[in-house]
C-alpha positions as CSV (number, residue, x, y, z in Angstrom):
1,M,-28.4,-2.7,-11.3
2,D,-25.7,-5.2,-13.0
3,V,-22.9,-4.0,-14.7
4,L,-20.6,-5.8,-17.0
5,L,-16.8,-6.1,-16.3
6,R,-14.3,-6.2,-19.1
7,G,-10.5,-7.0,-18.7
8,G,-8.4,-8.6,-15.8
9,P,-9.7,-11.7,-14.2
10,G,-13.1,-10.7,-13.9
11,D,-13.9,-10.2,-17.7
12,G,-17.1,-11.2,-18.8
13,Q,-18.8,-11.3,-15.3
14,A,-22.2,-9.5,-14.8
15,V,-22.0,-8.4,-11.1
16,P,-24.4,-5.8,-9.2
17,G,-22.8,-2.5,-8.9
18,G,-23.1,1.3,-10.3
19,G,-21.3,4.5,-9.6
20,E,-17.6,5.4,-10.7
21,I,-15.8,2.3,-9.5
22,V,-16.9,-1.4,-8.9
23,V,-14.9,-4.0,-6.7
24,W,-14.4,-7.5,-7.8
25,Q,-12.2,-9.8,-6.2
26,A,-9.8,-6.9,-4.8
27,C,-9.9,-5.5,-8.5
28,L,-11.0,-2.4,-9.4
29,Y,-13.4,-1.6,-12.6
30,E,-13.9,1.8,-13.6
31,I,-17.1,3.1,-15.5
32,T,-17.0,3.6,-19.3
33,S,-19.4,5.2,-21.4
34,E,-20.1,2.0,-23.2
35,F,-23.1,-0.3,-23.1
36,E,-23.0,-4.1,-24.1
37,H,-26.1,-6.2,-24.9
38,W,-25.3,-9.6,-22.6
39,H,-28.2,-12.4,-22.3
40,G,-30.8,-10.1,-23.5
41,R,-29.9,-7.0,-21.4
42,D,-27.8,-3.7,-22.1
43,L,-25.4,-3.4,-19.5
44,R,-23.0,-0.6,-18.6
45,V,-19.3,-1.8,-19.3
46,Y,-16.7,-1.2,-16.5
47,R,-12.9,-1.5,-17.4
48,H,-10.5,-3.3,-15.4
49,R,-7.5,-0.9,-13.6
50,G,-4.6,-3.2,-14.0
51,D,-2.7,-1.1,-11.3
52,C,-4.8,-2.1,-8.5
53,C,-5.3,-5.6,-8.5
54,E,-3.9,-8.7,-6.2
55,P,-1.8,-10.1,-8.8
56,Y,0.2,-7.0,-9.0
57,G,1.1,-7.6,-5.3
58,R,-1.3,-4.6,-4.2
59,G,-4.4,-4.9,-2.3
60,A,-5.5,-3.6,1.3
61,Q,-2.4,-1.4,1.6
62,D,-3.2,1.0,-1.5
63,R,-7.3,0.9,-0.4
64,C,-7.9,-1.3,-3.6
65,E,-10.0,-3.9,-1.9
């Protein structure tokens, strides 16, 4: 199943995933109740969790990767 990322560096990317959290390039995206129509499909939206991303100096030490 593909999901749609919103916010952060992965904004607008459709990636394979599911569950409560999706990891994209050391950034976490959390599930929402939203769906968006994207290239003919309705995809679940996952929102960026800004406190857990490489640009903020965080990563493996916080189990964010």
